[in-house]
C-alpha positions as CSV (number, residue, x, y, z in Angstrom):
1,M,-12.0,52.0,-69.0
2,A,-15.5,50.4,-67.5
3,L,-17.6,47.9,-69.2
4,R,-21.0,48.6,-70.3
5,I,-23.0,45.9,-68.6
6,I,-26.4,44.6,-69.3
7,F,-27.4,43.0,-65.6
8,M,-30.1,40.2,-65.6
9,G,-31.6,39.0,-61.9
10,T,-34.5,38.7,-60.0
11,P,-34.4,37.9,-56.5
12,D,-32.6,39.3,-53.3
13,F,-29.4,36.7,-54.0
14,S,-28.7,39.0,-57.4
15,V,-29.0,42.5,-55.5
16,A,-25.4,42.3,-54.2
17,T,-23.7,41.6,-57.5
18,L,-25.8,44.6,-59.5
19,K,-24.6,47.1,-56.4
20,A,-20.8,45.6,-56.6
21,L,-20.2,46.1,-60.3
22,H,-22.1,49.3,-60.1
23,A,-19.7,50.6,-57.4
24,A,-16.7,49.1,-59.0
25,G,-17.4,51.9,-61.9
26,H,-18.8,49.7,-64.3
27,Q,-21.8,51.5,-66.6
28,I,-24.8,49.0,-66.0
29,V,-26.6,50.2,-69.4
30,M,-30.0,48.5,-68.6
31,A,-31.3,45.8,-65.7
32,Y,-33.6,43.1,-66.9
33,S,-35.8,41.4,-64.2
34,Q,-39.3,39.3,-64.0
35,P,-42.0,41.4,-64.4
36,P,-43.9,42.6,-60.9
37,R,-46.3,39.9,-59.5
38,P,-49.0,40.4,-57.4
39,G,-48.3,40.8,-53.6
40,G,-48.7,42.8,-50.7
41,R,-51.2,41.6,-47.6
42,R,-53.8,41.1,-50.0
43,G,-52.2,40.0,-53.3
44,L,-53.5,42.7,-55.1
45,D,-50.5,45.2,-55.6
46,L,-48.1,44.4,-57.9
47,Q,-44.7,44.3,-56.5
48,K,-41.6,44.7,-58.0
49,S,-38.5,42.3,-57.8
50,P,-35.6,42.8,-55.4
51,V,-33.4,43.6,-58.3
52,H,-36.0,46.3,-60.1
53,Q,-36.0,47.9,-56.8
54,A,-32.6,48.1,-56.4
55,A,-31.7,49.3,-59.9
56,E,-34.2,52.1,-60.0
57,N,-32.4,53.3,-56.8
58,L,-29.3,53.3,-58.4
59,G,-30.8,55.3,-61.4
60,I,-30.9,52.4,-63.8
61,E,-33.7,51.6,-66.0
62,V,-35.3,48.2,-65.9
63,R,-37.2,45.9,-68.4
64,H,-39.1,43.0,-67.6
65,P,-40.1,41.1,-70.8
66,L,-42.2,38.0,-70.0
67,N,-39.6,36.0,-72.4
68,F,-37.7,36.9,-75.4
69,R,-39.5,35.3,-77.7
70,D,-40.6,38.5,-79.4
71,P,-38.1,39.6,-82.0
72,A,-38.5,43.2,-80.6
73,D,-37.0,42.3,-77.2
74,R,-34.2,40.6,-78.7
75,E,-33.3,43.5,-81.1
76,A,-33.9,45.9,-78.1
77,F,-31.5,43.9,-76.0
78,V,-28.7,43.9,-78.7
79,A,-29.2,47.9,-79.4
80,L,-27.8,48.6,-76.4
81,G,-24.6,48.0,-77.8
82,A,-23.2,46.5,-74.3
83,D,-19.9,44.8,-73.9
84,V,-21.2,41.9,-71.5
85,A,-24.3,40.7,-70.1
86,V,-24.1,39.4,-66.3
87,V,-26.7,36.9,-65.2
88,V,-27.7,36.2,-61.5
89,A,-30.8,34.0,-60.8
90,Y,-32.6,35.7,-63.5
91,G,-35.2,33.0,-63.8
92,L,-35.4,32.6,-67.5
93,L,-33.6,30.2,-69.8
94,L,-32.2,32.9,-72.2
95,P,-31.9,32.0,-76.0
96,E,-28.8,32.1,-78.1
97,A,-29.7,35.5,-79.4
98,I,-29.4,37.0,-76.1
99,L,-26.2,35.0,-75.2
100,N,-24.6,36.0,-78.0
101,G,-26.1,39.7,-78.0
102,T,-23.3,41.5,-76.4
103,R,-19.7,42.0,-77.4
104,L,-18.0,39.6,-74.9
105,G,-20.9,37.2,-74.3
106,A,-22.9,36.3,-70.9
107,Y,-21.7,35.5,-67.5
108,N,-23.6,33.8,-65.1
109,G,-23.0,33.8,-61.3
110,H,-24.2,30.1,-60.1
111,A,-24.1,29.0,-56.5
112,S,-22.6,25.7,-56.6
113,L,-19.3,23.8,-57.6
114,L,-20.2,22.9,-61.1
115,P,-20.9,20.4,-62.6
116,R,-22.5,19.4,-59.2
117,W,-25.9,21.2,-58.7
118,R,-26.9,22.3,-61.8
119,G,-30.6,23.8,-62.2
120,A,-32.8,25.9,-60.1
121,A,-31.9,24.8,-56.4
122,P,-28.2,24.3,-56.0
123,I,-28.1,26.0,-52.3
124,Q,-30.9,23.8,-50.7
125,R,-30.0,20.8,-52.5
126,A,-26.4,21.0,-51.0
127,I,-27.4,21.2,-47.8
128,M,-30.3,18.3,-48.1
129,A,-27.5,16.1,-49.5
130,G,-25.1,16.8,-46.5
131,D,-22.4,18.7,-48.7
132,A,-19.5,19.8,-46.6
133,E,-19.0,22.6,-48.9
134,T,-20.3,24.6,-52.1
135,G,-19.5,27.8,-53.5
136,M,-20.2,30.2,-56.5
137,M,-18.7,29.9,-59.7
138,V,-18.5,32.7,-62.6
139,M,-19.2,30.9,-66.0
140,K,-19.5,31.8,-69.3
141,M,-23.1,31.0,-70.7
142,D,-23.9,28.5,-73.4
143,K,-27.6,27.2,-74.4
144,G,-27.3,24.3,-72.2
145,L,-28.6,24.4,-68.2
146,D,-25.1,25.7,-66.2
147,T,-23.1,23.6,-68.8
148,G,-20.8,26.5,-69.9
149,P,-17.1,26.8,-69.1
150,V,-16.0,28.1,-65.4
151,A,-14.1,31.3,-65.2
152,L,-13.7,31.9,-61.6
153,T,-14.3,29.6,-58.7
154,R,-14.9,30.7,-54.8
155,K,-15.4,27.8,-52.1
156,V,-17.7,28.0,-49.3
157,A,-17.9,25.6,-46.5
158,I,-21.2,24.4,-45.1
159,G,-21.4,24.5,-41.3
160,P,-23.3,21.2,-39.7
161,D,-26.1,23.5,-38.6
162,M,-26.0,26.1,-41.6
163,T,-29.3,26.7,-42.9
164,A,-30.2,27.4,-46.4
165,G,-31.0,31.2,-45.8
166,E,-27.6,31.7,-44.2
167,L,-25.8,29.9,-47.0
168,H,-27.8,31.9,-49.5
169,D,-26.5,35.1,-47.5
170,A,-22.9,34.1,-47.6
171,L,-22.8,33.0,-51.1
172,S,-24.7,36.2,-52.4
173,I,-21.8,38.3,-51.2
174,V,-19.2,35.9,-52.4
175,G,-20.6,35.8,-55.7
176,A,-20.6,39.6,-55.8
177,E,-17.1,39.6,-55.1
178,A,-16.3,36.9,-57.6
179,M,-18.2,38.7,-60.2
180,V,-16.4,42.0,-60.1
181,E,-13.0,40.2,-60.0
182,A,-14.3,38.3,-63.2
183,M,-15.4,41.6,-64.8
184,A,-11.8,43.1,-64.3
185,R,-10.3,40.2,-65.7
186,L,-12.4,40.3,-68.6
187,E,-12.0,44.2,-69.1
188,A,-8.1,43.4,-68.8
189,G,-8.5,40.4,-71.1
190,T,-7.1,38.1,-68.8
191,L,-10.2,36.2,-68.1
192,E,-9.7,32.3,-68.7
193,T,-12.3,29.9,-68.6
194,V,-12.1,25.9,-68.2
195,V,-14.5,23.4,-69.5
196,Q,-16.6,21.6,-66.7
197,A,-16.0,18.0,-66.0
198,Q,-18.0,15.3,-67.4
199,E,-18.1,13.4,-64.4
200,G,-19.9,14.4,-61.1
201,V,-23.2,16.1,-62.8
202,L,-25.9,16.6,-60.7
203,Y,-29.2,18.5,-61.2
204,A,-30.7,20.7,-58.6
205,A,-34.3,20.3,-59.2
206,K,-36.8,22.7,-58.1
207,I,-38.0,22.0,-54.6
208,D,-41.5,20.4,-55.1
209,K,-44.0,20.7,-51.9
210,A,-44.6,17.1,-51.7
211,E,-40.9,16.8,-50.5
212,T,-41.2,19.2,-47.5
213,R,-42.8,17.2,-45.1
214,V,-40.3,15.7,-42.5
215,D,-39.9,11.7,-42.7
216,F,-38.7,10.8,-39.3
217,S,-38.4,7.2,-40.4
218,R,-35.1,8.4,-42.4
219,P,-31.9,8.5,-40.3
220,A,-31.4,11.7,-37.9
221,T,-28.5,13.0,-40.2
222,A,-31.0,13.0,-43.3
223,V,-33.7,14.5,-41.1
224,H,-31.5,17.4,-39.8
225,N,-30.0,18.0,-43.5
226,H,-33.7,18.1,-44.5
227,I,-34.6,20.6,-42.1
228,H,-31.9,23.0,-42.6
229,G,-32.0,22.5,-46.5
230,L,-35.2,24.1,-46.4
231,S,-34.9,26.8,-43.8
232,P,-36.5,29.0,-44.1
233,F,-38.4,29.0,-47.2
234,P,-40.4,26.9,-48.2
235,G,-39.8,25.0,-44.8
236,A,-39.7,21.5,-43.8
237,W,-43.0,20.6,-41.9
238,T,-44.5,18.2,-39.5
239,E,-48.3,17.9,-37.9
240,I,-48.7,18.1,-34.3
241,E,-51.6,17.5,-32.4
242,V,-52.8,20.9,-30.7
243,G,-56.2,21.0,-28.9
244,G,-57.1,17.7,-30.2
245,K,-56.6,18.7,-33.9
246,L,-53.4,18.2,-36.2
247,E,-51.8,21.3,-36.8
248,R,-49.0,22.1,-39.8
249,V,-45.8,23.1,-38.0
250,K,-42.6,24.3,-39.9
251,L,-39.1,22.8,-38.4
252,L,-36.6,25.7,-39.1
253,A,-33.5,24.2,-37.1
254,S,-32.5,21.1,-35.3
255,H,-29.4,19.7,-33.6
256,L,-28.3,16.2,-34.3
257,V,-28.2,14.3,-30.8
258,Q,-25.5,11.8,-30.5
259,G,-26.0,8.1,-31.1
260,E,-27.2,6.6,-34.1
261,G,-29.0,3.6,-32.5
262,T,-32.9,2.9,-32.9
263,L,-34.1,5.1,-29.9
264,A,-37.9,4.7,-30.0
265,A,-40.6,4.6,-32.8
266,P,-39.7,7.3,-35.3
267,G,-41.4,10.8,-34.5
268,T,-41.6,9.9,-30.6
269,A,-40.7,12.6,-28.2
270,L,-37.7,11.2,-26.2
271,D,-38.0,13.8,-23.6
272,D,-40.1,17.0,-22.7
273,H,-37.9,19.4,-24.4
274,L,-38.3,18.3,-28.3
275,T,-35.7,15.6,-29.1
276,I,-37.4,13.3,-31.4
277,A,-36.6,9.9,-32.7
278,C,-35.8,9.0,-36.5
279,G,-35.2,6.0,-38.0
280,A,-31.8,6.0,-36.4
281,G,-30.7,8.6,-34.0
282,A,-32.5,11.6,-32.9
283,V,-32.9,15.1,-33.4
284,S,-33.4,18.0,-31.1
285,L,-35.9,20.6,-32.4
286,V,-34.7,24.1,-31.7
287,R,-36.9,26.4,-34.0
288,L,-40.5,26.0,-35.0
289,Q,-43.3,28.3,-36.7
290,K,-47.1,27.4,-36.4
291,A,-49.0,28.4,-39.7
292,G,-49.6,32.2,-39.5
293,G,-47.3,32.8,-36.6
294,K,-43.5,33.6,-35.7
295,A,-40.5,31.7,-35.7
296,L,-40.3,30.3,-32.0
297,S,-37.5,28.9,-29.8
298,A,-38.1,25.6,-28.8
299,E,-38.6,26.8,-25.1
300,E,-41.0,29.5,-26.5
301,F,-43.0,27.0,-28.5
302,L,-43.2,24.3,-25.6
303,R,-44.8,26.9,-23.4
304,G,-48.0,27.2,-25.6
305,T,-47.8,23.7,-26.8
306,P,-46.3,21.0,-24.6
307,L,-45.0,17.9,-26.1
308,P,-44.6,15.4,-23.2
309,K,-42.4,12.1,-23.8
310,G,-43.8,9.7,-25.4
311,T,-45.9,12.0,-27.6
312,V,-45.7,11.0,-31.2
313,I,-45.9,13.4,-34.1
314,A,-45.9,12.9,-37.5
């Protein structure tokens, strides 16, 4: 036997789980995704989401309601007669009518070790906070924000130089494997859940543009985590003087420099190789990107934009 599954997801992160459930032999009776958005080179063409495209490639019908306020959308969901809904980064808060609209409820693949980092940006926040590990959790959804009981946990170590992009890709694969295992247990009637702890709750707020600028007055460890937690998107940034004018530059990767003493004024280049002083210690910038350009190694960047020792960036 196989489960009749409604899959709900939108970005690249969700695609691995959709494909894994399909490959495991489950019947994906419908996929729900966010509506096509303007995109393309001029922003004029409507672009289908990664899940939308993947589902169509698998021969799965796709629906994309703006929300589920319309009773017709709710009734159409229930009419599918699905056993379970699987939700991975769908992008909408689901009403109880949808959470309870299948025989066995809805299960979410969430990229954190709940109750730490509930909410929209758990991958970025874990790295920015300097967490040593995170993970994927399969959770039975309730009406709260990532508050439901947990069915399955898979932990993933966060390496000292891991970026949010790298962690995203690792968790996507782990999450797909975890969801397949959870659905196998659900089908067999052996899936158990555990209520989340009341202690240790943290919320992973959506990344605000105002917090993406690098503040070199912070300790080097915090600066390094900030850079890696926002890499590659939306990207931490600073301003560097190029040709007599300030130019915004994304900082995509760095290394911590040994020593936590105050070496110079924050933002000062300590050598000719992009070692930058912080409030305590320093970071070595190793990958950068000018506006409209491609990502460059420090060596490539310095060929076109020399930053000699003593230069101050902001």
